[in-house]
All heavy atoms as TSV, in Angstrom:
chain	resi	resn	atom	element	x	y	z
A	1	MET	N	N	0.852	-1.174	0.000
A	1	MET	CA	C	0.000	0.000	0.000
A	1	MET	C	C	0.899	1.240	0.000
A	1	MET	O	O	1.958	1.251	0.605
A	1	MET	CB	C	-0.907	-0.009	1.228
A	1	MET	CG	C	-1.862	1.170	1.245
A	1	MET	SD	S	-2.974	1.190	2.657
A	1	MET	CE	C	-4.296	0.210	1.990
A	2	ASN	N	N	0.427	2.247	-0.630
A	2	ASN	CA	C	1.193	3.481	-0.750
A	2	ASN	C	C	1.274	4.193	0.611
A	2	ASN	O	O	0.264	4.383	1.279
A	2	ASN	CB	C	0.522	4.377	-1.790
A	2	ASN	CG	C	1.383	5.520	-2.212
A	2	ASN	OD1	O	2.479	5.695	-1.695
A	2	ASN	ND2	N	0.883	6.299	-3.135
A	3	ILE	N	N	2.492	4.588	0.991
A	3	ILE	CA	C	2.701	5.235	2.294
A	3	ILE	C	C	1.998	6.587	2.362
A	3	ILE	O	O	1.513	6.989	3.426
A	3	ILE	CB	C	4.205	5.350	2.614
A	3	ILE	CG1	C	4.418	5.800	4.056
A	3	ILE	CG2	C	4.894	6.288	1.657
A	3	ILE	CD1	C	4.094	4.780	5.059
A	4	ALA	N	N	1.904	7.271	1.237
A	4	ALA	CA	C	1.222	8.573	1.224
A	4	ALA	C	C	-0.260	8.415	1.534
A	4	ALA	O	O	-0.846	9.235	2.248
A	4	ALA	CB	C	1.422	9.255	-0.122
A	5	LEU	N	N	-0.861	7.349	1.016
A	5	LEU	CA	C	-2.283	7.105	1.287
A	5	LEU	C	C	-2.515	6.793	2.762
A	5	LEU	O	O	-3.489	7.256	3.365
A	5	LEU	CB	C	-2.785	5.960	0.412
A	5	LEU	CG	C	-4.257	5.599	0.548
A	5	LEU	CD1	C	-5.135	6.782	0.148
A	5	LEU	CD2	C	-4.580	4.382	-0.292
A	6	VAL	N	N	-1.620	6.033	3.352
A	6	VAL	CA	C	-1.738	5.701	4.772
A	6	VAL	C	C	-1.604	6.960	5.627
A	6	VAL	O	O	-2.394	7.182	6.556
A	6	VAL	CB	C	-0.683	4.643	5.167
A	6	VAL	CG1	C	-0.661	4.440	6.670
A	6	VAL	CG2	C	-0.949	3.345	4.450
A	7	LEU	N	N	-0.627	7.794	5.306
A	7	LEU	CA	C	-0.436	9.025	6.074
A	7	LEU	C	C	-1.606	9.978	5.909
A	7	LEU	O	O	-2.044	10.626	6.875
A	7	LEU	CB	C	0.869	9.702	5.658
A	7	LEU	CG	C	2.149	8.985	6.079
A	7	LEU	CD1	C	3.359	9.698	5.501
A	7	LEU	CD2	C	2.240	8.888	7.578
A	8	LEU	N	N	-2.134	10.094	4.700
A	8	LEU	CA	C	-3.277	10.970	4.454
A	8	LEU	C	C	-4.517	10.486	5.195
A	8	LEU	O	O	-5.244	11.280	5.798
A	8	LEU	CB	C	-3.559	11.059	2.953
A	8	LEU	CG	C	-4.702	11.970	2.534
A	8	LEU	CD1	C	-4.383	13.421	2.903
A	8	LEU	CD2	C	-4.968	11.851	1.053
A	9	THR	N	N	-4.744	9.186	5.173
A	9	THR	CA	C	-5.890	8.633	5.884
A	9	THR	C	C	-5.762	8.818	7.393
A	9	THR	O	O	-6.732	9.170	8.072
A	9	THR	CB	C	-6.038	7.134	5.550
A	9	THR	OG1	O	-6.124	6.987	4.135
A	9	THR	CG2	C	-7.269	6.549	6.194
A	10	THR	N	N	-4.557	8.612	7.912
A	10	THR	CA	C	-4.324	8.811	9.341
A	10	THR	C	C	-4.553	10.267	9.737
A	10	THR	O	O	-5.206	10.552	10.756
A	10	THR	CB	C	-2.895	8.390	9.704
A	10	THR	OG1	O	-2.713	7.031	9.326
A	10	THR	CG2	C	-2.643	8.543	11.184
A	11	ALA	N	N	-4.058	11.184	8.928
A	11	ALA	CA	C	-4.248	12.600	9.211
A	11	ALA	C	C	-5.729	12.971	9.161
A	11	ALA	O	O	-6.220	13.729	10.014
A	11	ALA	CB	C	-3.462	13.448	8.225
A	12	LEU	N	N	-6.450	12.437	8.193
A	12	LEU	CA	C	-7.881	12.732	8.078
A	12	LEU	C	C	-8.652	12.210	9.289
A	12	LEU	O	O	-9.526	12.908	9.827
A	12	LEU	CB	C	-8.436	12.131	6.790
A	12	LEU	CG	C	-9.914	12.363	6.524
A	12	LEU	CD1	C	-10.184	13.850	6.347
A	12	LEU	CD2	C	-10.369	11.583	5.321
A	13	VAL	N	N	-8.329	11.007	9.737
A	13	VAL	CA	C	-9.007	10.436	10.909
A	13	VAL	C	C	-8.723	11.276	12.147
A	13	VAL	O	O	-9.625	11.559	12.949
A	13	VAL	CB	C	-8.596	8.968	11.111
A	13	VAL	CG1	C	-9.015	8.457	12.481
A	13	VAL	CG2	C	-9.199	8.097	10.024
A	14	LEU	N	N	-7.476	11.718	12.311
A	14	LEU	CA	C	-7.139	12.543	13.476
A	14	LEU	C	C	-7.844	13.900	13.434
A	14	LEU	O	O	-8.297	14.404	14.465
A	14	LEU	CB	C	-5.632	12.726	13.575
A	14	LEU	CG	C	-4.850	11.497	14.026
A	14	LEU	CD1	C	-3.360	11.776	13.971
A	14	LEU	CD2	C	-5.272	11.076	15.411
A	15	VAL	N	N	-7.957	14.490	12.254
A	15	VAL	CA	C	-8.650	15.783	12.130
A	15	VAL	C	C	-10.125	15.629	12.450
A	15	VAL	O	O	-10.702	16.437	13.198
A	15	VAL	CB	C	-8.438	16.377	10.722
A	15	VAL	CG1	C	-9.394	17.515	10.450
A	15	VAL	CG2	C	-7.000	16.849	10.563
A	16	VAL	N	N	-10.750	14.599	11.923
A	16	VAL	CA	C	-12.184	14.391	12.184
A	16	VAL	C	C	-12.413	14.064	13.655
A	16	VAL	O	O	-13.385	14.535	14.261
A	16	VAL	CB	C	-12.749	13.305	11.256
A	16	VAL	CG1	C	-14.181	12.963	11.615
A	16	VAL	CG2	C	-12.676	13.760	9.809
A	17	ALA	N	N	-11.523	13.275	14.262
A	17	ALA	CA	C	-11.653	12.966	15.688
A	17	ALA	C	C	-11.504	14.225	16.532
A	17	ALA	O	O	-12.234	14.421	17.515
A	17	ALA	CB	C	-10.612	11.928	16.097
A	18	THR	N	N	-10.578	15.100	16.142
A	18	THR	CA	C	-10.404	16.361	16.872
A	18	THR	C	C	-11.633	17.249	16.730
A	18	THR	O	O	-12.070	17.884	17.703
A	18	THR	CB	C	-9.147	17.090	16.366
A	18	THR	OG1	O	-8.031	16.212	16.513
A	18	THR	CG2	C	-8.897	18.359	17.144
A	19	LEU	N	N	-12.206	17.300	15.536
A	19	LEU	CA	C	-13.424	18.096	15.334
A	19	LEU	C	C	-14.600	17.535	16.135
A	19	LEU	O	O	-15.394	18.296	16.701
A	19	LEU	CB	C	-13.779	18.154	13.849
A	19	LEU	CG	C	-12.879	19.027	12.992
A	19	LEU	CD1	C	-13.236	18.861	11.523
A	19	LEU	CD2	C	-12.987	20.485	13.408
A	20	ALA	N	N	-14.706	16.215	16.196
A	20	ALA	CA	C	-15.771	15.599	16.995
A	20	ALA	C	C	-15.582	15.909	18.477
A	20	ALA	O	O	-16.553	16.211	19.192
A	20	ALA	CB	C	-15.795	14.096	16.761
A	21	ALA	N	N	-14.339	15.867	18.941
A	21	ALA	CA	C	-14.064	16.187	20.340
A	21	ALA	C	C	-14.354	17.649	20.643
A	21	ALA	O	O	-14.929	17.971	21.693
A	21	ALA	CB	C	-12.614	15.861	20.667
A	22	ALA	N	N	-13.978	18.535	19.732
A	22	ALA	CA	C	-14.263	19.959	19.943
A	22	ALA	C	C	-15.761	20.221	19.978
A	22	ALA	O	O	-16.249	21.006	20.801
A	22	ALA	CB	C	-13.597	20.782	18.850
A	23	GLY	N	N	-16.487	19.568	19.095
A	23	GLY	CA	C	-17.936	19.720	19.091
A	23	GLY	C	C	-18.572	19.193	20.366
A	23	GLY	O	O	-19.482	19.818	20.925
A	24	ALA	N	N	-18.096	18.055	20.830
A	24	ALA	CA	C	-18.639	17.492	22.072
A	24	ALA	C	C	-18.326	18.389	23.257
A	24	ALA	O	O	-19.176	18.607	24.133
A	24	ALA	CB	C	-18.075	16.097	22.298
A	25	GLY	N	N	-17.121	18.928	23.290
A	25	GLY	CA	C	-16.763	19.839	24.382
A	25	GLY	C	C	-17.583	21.118	24.352
A	25	GLY	O	O	-18.022	21.613	25.393
A	26	LYS	N	N	-17.789	21.650	23.165
A	26	LYS	CA	C	-18.580	22.884	23.032
A	26	LYS	C	C	-20.032	22.640	23.428
A	26	LYS	O	O	-20.636	23.458	24.132
A	26	LYS	CB	C	-18.487	23.391	21.592
A	26	LYS	CG	C	-19.267	24.646	21.335
A	26	LYS	CD	C	-18.709	25.809	22.116
A	26	LYS	CE	C	-19.430	27.093	21.757
A	26	LYS	NZ	N	-19.018	28.202	22.611
A	27	LEU	N	N	-20.595	21.518	22.986
A	27	LEU	CA	C	-21.971	21.206	23.365
A	27	LEU	C	C	-22.102	20.974	24.865
A	27	LEU	O	O	-23.102	21.383	25.475
A	27	LEU	CB	C	-22.459	19.982	22.600
A	27	LEU	CG	C	-22.766	20.210	21.118
A	27	LEU	CD1	C	-23.119	18.894	20.458
A	27	LEU	CD2	C	-23.908	21.208	20.958
A	28	ALA	N	N	-21.111	20.335	25.462
A	28	ALA	CA	C	-21.143	20.127	26.910
A	28	ALA	C	C	-21.076	21.463	27.634
A	28	ALA	O	O	-21.768	21.685	28.632
A	28	ALA	CB	C	-19.989	19.229	27.340
A	29	ARG	N	N	-20.234	22.360	27.128
A	29	ARG	CA	C	-20.103	23.685	27.753
A	29	ARG	C	C	-21.398	24.484	27.614
A	29	ARG	O	O	-21.823	25.167	28.550
A	29	ARG	CB	C	-18.952	24.394	27.057
A	29	ARG	CG	C	-18.148	25.375	27.767
A	29	ARG	CD	C	-17.823	25.101	29.192
A	29	ARG	NE	N	-17.677	26.412	29.779
A	29	ARG	CZ	C	-18.054	26.767	30.968
A	29	ARG	NH1	N	-18.550	25.882	31.783
A	29	ARG	NH2	N	-17.920	27.979	31.387
A	30	LEU	N	N	-22.039	24.396	26.451
A	30	LEU	CA	C	-23.313	25.091	26.246
A	30	LEU	C	C	-24.417	24.506	27.132
A	30	LEU	O	O	-25.375	25.201	27.465
A	30	LEU	CB	C	-23.741	25.014	24.778
A	30	LEU	CG	C	-22.940	25.863	23.803
A	30	LEU	CD1	C	-23.376	25.577	22.373
A	30	LEU	CD2	C	-23.089	27.337	24.118
A	31	ASP	N	N	-24.257	23.228	27.490
A	31	ASP	CA	C	-25.232	22.571	28.348
A	31	ASP	C	C	-25.032	22.942	29.813
A	31	ASP	O	O	-25.830	22.565	30.663
A	31	ASP	CB	C	-25.136	21.060	28.159
A	31	ASP	CG	C	-26.327	20.312	28.712
A	31	ASP	OD1	O	-27.443	20.863	28.661
A	31	ASP	OD2	O	-26.140	19.178	29.192
A	32	GLY	N	N	-23.968	23.673	30.110
A	32	GLY	CA	C	-23.745	24.127	31.474
A	32	GLY	C	C	-22.711	23.327	32.240
A	32	GLY	O	O	-22.570	23.506	33.454
A	33	ALA	N	N	-21.982	22.467	31.559
A	33	ALA	CA	C	-20.963	21.675	32.242
A	33	ALA	C	C	-19.766	22.563	32.586
A	33	ALA	O	O	-19.504	23.559	31.917
A	33	ALA	CB	C	-20.515	20.522	31.351
A	34	THR	N	N	-19.064	22.190	33.628
A	34	THR	CA	C	-17.853	22.927	33.986
A	34	THR	C	C	-16.762	22.609	32.954
A	34	THR	O	O	-16.881	21.682	32.170
A	34	THR	CB	C	-17.372	22.518	35.390
A	34	THR	OG1	O	-17.036	21.131	35.361
A	34	THR	CG2	C	-18.444	22.779	36.436
A	35	TYR	N	N	-15.683	23.383	32.989
A	35	TYR	CA	C	-14.597	23.154	32.040
A	35	TYR	C	C	-13.984	21.763	32.179
A	35	TYR	O	O	-13.749	21.091	31.168
A	35	TYR	CB	C	-13.532	24.240	32.165
A	35	TYR	CG	C	-13.934	25.529	31.497
A	35	TYR	CD1	C	-14.258	26.653	32.253
A	35	TYR	CD2	C	-13.997	25.630	30.116
A	35	TYR	CE1	C	-14.631	27.837	31.649
A	35	TYR	CE2	C	-14.367	26.812	29.491
A	35	TYR	CZ	C	-14.681	27.915	30.259
A	35	TYR	OH	O	-15.055	29.087	29.663
A	36	PRO	N	N	-13.710	21.287	33.398
A	36	PRO	CA	C	-13.163	19.916	33.498
A	36	PRO	C	C	-14.131	18.846	32.985
A	36	PRO	O	O	-13.717	17.890	32.343
A	36	PRO	CB	C	-12.904	19.742	34.998
A	36	PRO	CG	C	-12.731	21.117	35.515
A	36	PRO	CD	C	-13.664	21.964	34.698
A	37	ALA	N	N	-15.423	19.024	33.245
A	37	ALA	CA	C	-16.403	18.050	32.759
A	37	ALA	C	C	-16.509	18.101	31.237
A	37	ALA	O	O	-16.622	17.062	30.581
A	37	ALA	CB	C	-17.764	18.322	33.388
A	38	ALA	N	N	-16.467	19.303	30.668
A	38	ALA	CA	C	-16.517	19.434	29.211
A	38	ALA	C	C	-15.280	18.828	28.573
A	38	ALA	O	O	-15.354	18.176	27.526
A	38	ALA	CB	C	-16.660	20.909	28.823
A	39	LEU	N	N	-14.124	19.003	29.201
A	39	LEU	CA	C	-12.887	18.415	28.689
A	39	LEU	C	C	-12.941	16.892	28.765
A	39	LEU	O	O	-12.476	16.193	27.850
A	39	LEU	CB	C	-11.691	18.943	29.473
A	39	LEU	CG	C	-10.321	18.509	28.986
A	39	LEU	CD1	C	-10.085	18.983	27.569
A	39	LEU	CD2	C	-9.250	19.043	29.901
A	40	ALA	N	N	-13.531	16.372	29.820
A	40	ALA	CA	C	-13.676	14.923	29.948
A	40	ALA	C	C	-14.599	14.375	28.867
A	40	ALA	O	O	-14.333	13.318	28.284
A	40	ALA	CB	C	-14.211	14.568	31.327
A	41	ARG	N	N	-15.674	15.081	28.574
A	41	ARG	CA	C	-16.578	14.639	27.503
A	41	ARG	C	C	-15.891	14.711	26.154
A	41	ARG	O	O	-16.088	13.848	25.295
A	41	ARG	CB	C	-17.847	15.478	27.503
A	41	ARG	CG	C	-18.743	15.207	28.684
A	41	ARG	CD	C	-20.022	16.000	28.609
A	41	ARG	NE	N	-20.720	15.974	29.885
A	41	ARG	CZ	C	-21.818	16.646	30.129
A	41	ARG	NH1	N	-22.342	17.421	29.199
A	41	ARG	NH2	N	-22.399	16.566	31.314
A	42	ALA	N	N	-15.097	15.746	25.939
A	42	ALA	CA	C	-14.367	15.873	24.676
A	42	ALA	C	C	-13.354	14.740	24.532
A	42	ALA	O	O	-13.213	14.160	23.446
A	42	ALA	CB	C	-13.676	17.225	24.601
A	43	ALA	N	N	-12.659	14.419	25.608
A	43	ALA	CA	C	-11.685	13.327	25.560
A	43	ALA	C	C	-12.371	11.987	25.310
A	43	ALA	O	O	-11.855	11.142	24.570
A	43	ALA	CB	C	-10.900	13.277	26.873
A	44	THR	N	N	-13.537	11.808	25.898
A	44	THR	CA	C	-14.292	10.584	25.667
A	44	THR	C	C	-14.729	10.474	24.216
A	44	THR	O	O	-14.643	9.399	23.606
A	44	THR	CB	C	-15.515	10.535	26.598
A	44	THR	OG1	O	-15.076	10.631	27.952
A	44	THR	CG2	C	-16.311	9.262	26.401
A	45	ALA	N	N	-15.178	11.575	23.639
A	45	ALA	CA	C	-15.589	11.568	22.234
A	45	ALA	C	C	-14.393	11.292	21.315
A	45	ALA	O	O	-14.509	10.545	20.343
A	45	ALA	CB	C	-16.235	12.906	21.871
A	46	PHE	N	N	-13.242	11.886	21.625
A	46	PHE	CA	C	-12.035	11.664	20.835
A	46	PHE	C	C	-11.644	10.194	20.875
A	46	PHE	O	O	-11.374	9.575	19.841
A	46	PHE	CB	C	-10.908	12.549	21.363
A	46	PHE	CG	C	-9.645	12.495	20.551
A	46	PHE	CD1	C	-9.536	13.222	19.381
A	46	PHE	CD2	C	-8.574	11.730	20.971
A	46	PHE	CE1	C	-8.369	13.180	18.628
A	46	PHE	CE2	C	-7.406	11.681	20.230
A	46	PHE	CZ	C	-7.310	12.410	19.053
A	47	ALA	N	N	-11.610	9.626	22.058
A	47	ALA	CA	C	-11.219	8.219	22.208
A	47	ALA	C	C	-12.231	7.293	21.544
A	47	ALA	O	O	-11.848	6.290	20.916
A	47	ALA	CB	C	-11.079	7.874	23.680
A	48	ALA	N	N	-13.504	7.606	21.667
A	48	ALA	CA	C	-14.536	6.779	21.042
A	48	ALA	C	C	-14.422	6.812	19.524
A	48	ALA	O	O	-14.561	5.779	18.855
A	48	ALA	CB	C	-15.920	7.245	21.476
A	49	PHE	N	N	-14.147	7.973	18.968
A	49	PHE	CA	C	-14.004	8.076	17.519
A	49	PHE	C	C	-12.793	7.284	17.036
A	49	PHE	O	O	-12.870	6.579	16.028
A	49	PHE	CB	C	-13.893	9.535	17.076
A	49	PHE	CG	C	-13.982	9.707	15.594
A	49	PHE	CD1	C	-15.202	9.916	14.992
A	49	PHE	CD2	C	-12.848	9.629	14.805
A	49	PHE	CE1	C	-15.301	10.050	13.616
A	49	PHE	CE2	C	-12.934	9.766	13.428
A	49	PHE	CZ	C	-14.170	9.976	12.830
A	50	LEU	N	N	-11.671	7.401	17.744
A	50	LEU	CA	C	-10.489	6.641	17.345
A	50	LEU	C	C	-10.713	5.136	17.478
A	50	LEU	O	O	-10.248	4.356	16.645
A	50	LEU	CB	C	-9.283	7.070	18.165
A	50	LEU	CG	C	-8.717	8.452	17.843
A	50	LEU	CD1	C	-7.469	8.708	18.684
A	50	LEU	CD2	C	-8.405	8.614	16.380
A	51	THR	N	N	-11.439	4.718	18.495
A	51	THR	CA	C	-11.747	3.303	18.667
A	51	THR	C	C	-12.633	2.804	17.536
A	51	THR	O	O	-12.409	1.719	16.987
A	51	THR	CB	C	-12.439	3.061	20.021
A	51	THR	OG1	O	-11.588	3.544	21.063
A	51	THR	CG2	C	-12.747	1.602	20.236
A	52	LEU	N	N	-13.630	3.598	17.167
A	52	LEU	CA	C	-14.504	3.227	16.064
A	52	LEU	C	C	-13.739	3.164	14.744
A	52	LEU	O	O	-13.945	2.251	13.936
A	52	LEU	CB	C	-15.658	4.225	15.962
A	52	LEU	CG	C	-16.692	3.969	14.868
A	52	LEU	CD1	C	-17.367	2.626	15.099
A	52	LEU	CD2	C	-17.714	5.076	14.839
A	53	ALA	N	N	-12.842	4.104	14.524
A	53	ALA	CA	C	-12.045	4.106	13.297
A	53	ALA	C	C	-11.120	2.887	13.252
A	53	ALA	O	O	-10.936	2.272	12.191
A	53	ALA	CB	C	-11.232	5.391	13.196
A	54	ALA	N	N	-10.534	2.530	14.380
A	54	ALA	CA	C	-9.660	1.356	14.424
A	54	ALA	C	C	-10.455	0.070	14.185
A	54	ALA	O	O	-9.983	-0.836	13.482
A	54	ALA	CB	C	-8.942	1.287	15.762
A	55	ALA	N	N	-11.650	-0.011	14.733
A	55	ALA	CA	C	-12.487	-1.194	14.517
A	55	ALA	C	C	-12.911	-1.299	13.053
A	55	ALA	O	O	-12.905	-2.393	12.474
A	55	ALA	CB	C	-13.708	-1.136	15.423
A	56	ALA	N	N	-13.257	-0.171	12.454
A	56	ALA	CA	C	-13.638	-0.166	11.037
A	56	ALA	C	C	-12.449	-0.540	10.159
A	56	ALA	O	O	-12.595	-1.293	9.186
A	56	ALA	CB	C	-14.185	1.202	10.653
A	57	ALA	N	N	-11.272	-0.044	10.482
A	57	ALA	CA	C	-10.079	-0.384	9.709
A	57	ALA	C	C	-9.741	-1.865	9.856
A	57	ALA	O	O	-9.346	-2.522	8.884
A	57	ALA	CB	C	-8.900	0.472	10.164
A	58	GLY	N	N	-9.900	-2.394	11.038
A	58	GLY	CA	C	-9.659	-3.827	11.241
A	58	GLY	C	C	-10.631	-4.694	10.473
A	58	GLY	O	O	-10.251	-5.717	9.874
A	59	ALA	N	N	-11.896	-4.306	10.478
A	59	ALA	CA	C	-12.894	-5.067	9.729
A	59	ALA	C	C	-12.629	-4.971	8.228
A	59	ALA	O	O	-12.754	-5.975	7.504
A	59	ALA	CB	C	-14.291	-4.546	10.050
A	60	LEU	N	N	-12.246	-3.797	7.768
A	60	LEU	CA	C	-11.950	-3.632	6.339
A	60	LEU	C	C	-10.703	-4.412	5.947
A	60	LEU	O	O	-10.662	-5.028	4.873
A	60	LEU	CB	C	-11.766	-2.154	6.033
A	60	LEU	CG	C	-11.583	-1.780	4.566
A	60	LEU	CD1	C	-12.800	-2.190	3.762
A	60	LEU	CD2	C	-11.349	-0.294	4.428
A	61	ALA	N	N	-9.710	-4.426	6.807
A	61	ALA	CA	C	-8.496	-5.186	6.533
A	61	ALA	C	C	-8.783	-6.682	6.477
A	61	ALA	O	O	-8.214	-7.414	5.662
A	61	ALA	CB	C	-7.435	-4.891	7.580
A	62	ALA	N	N	-9.690	-7.140	7.328
A	62	ALA	CA	C	-10.043	-8.556	7.308
A	62	ALA	C	C	-10.768	-8.920	6.023
A	62	ALA	O	O	-10.619	-10.042	5.506
A	62	ALA	CB	C	-10.899	-8.894	8.518
A	63	LEU	N	N	-11.551	-8.007	5.499
A	63	LEU	CA	C	-12.265	-8.274	4.255
A	63	LEU	C	C	-11.340	-8.235	3.050
A	63	LEU	O	O	-11.568	-8.958	2.062
A	63	LEU	CB	C	-13.389	-7.243	4.057
A	63	LEU	CG	C	-14.592	-7.368	4.982
A	63	LEU	CD1	C	-15.563	-6.240	4.737
A	63	LEU	CD2	C	-15.272	-8.704	4.785
A	64	LEU	N	N	-10.313	-7.405	3.100
A	64	LEU	CA	C	-9.430	-7.252	1.946
A	64	LEU	C	C	-8.354	-8.328	1.853
A	64	LEU	O	O	-7.728	-8.454	0.801
A	64	LEU	CB	C	-8.779	-5.863	1.982
A	64	LEU	CG	C	-9.727	-4.693	1.778
A	64	LEU	CD1	C	-8.995	-3.378	1.894
A	64	LEU	CD2	C	-10.432	-4.785	0.432
A	65	THR	N	N	-8.137	-9.056	2.931
A	65	THR	CA	C	-7.075	-10.070	2.869
A	65	THR	C	C	-7.640	-11.443	2.589
A	65	THR	O	O	-8.768	-11.723	2.643
A	65	THR	CB	C	-6.274	-10.124	4.184
A	65	THR	OG1	O	-7.170	-10.407	5.258
A	65	THR	CG2	C	-5.544	-8.852	4.407
């Protein structure tokens, strides 16, 4: 597989995960959560997105081999 494609895909996943975390943190803050609670929700969203992306990549890799 082309290394450029792997790097581009990794960068895209990290950007989308960061945007999801920022959105979750902003929504938590708008809901009245404190800054530490909003940061915890953002971190949870970031980790959940990365876990979902890793599971999807694993399933796709299993199908392609």
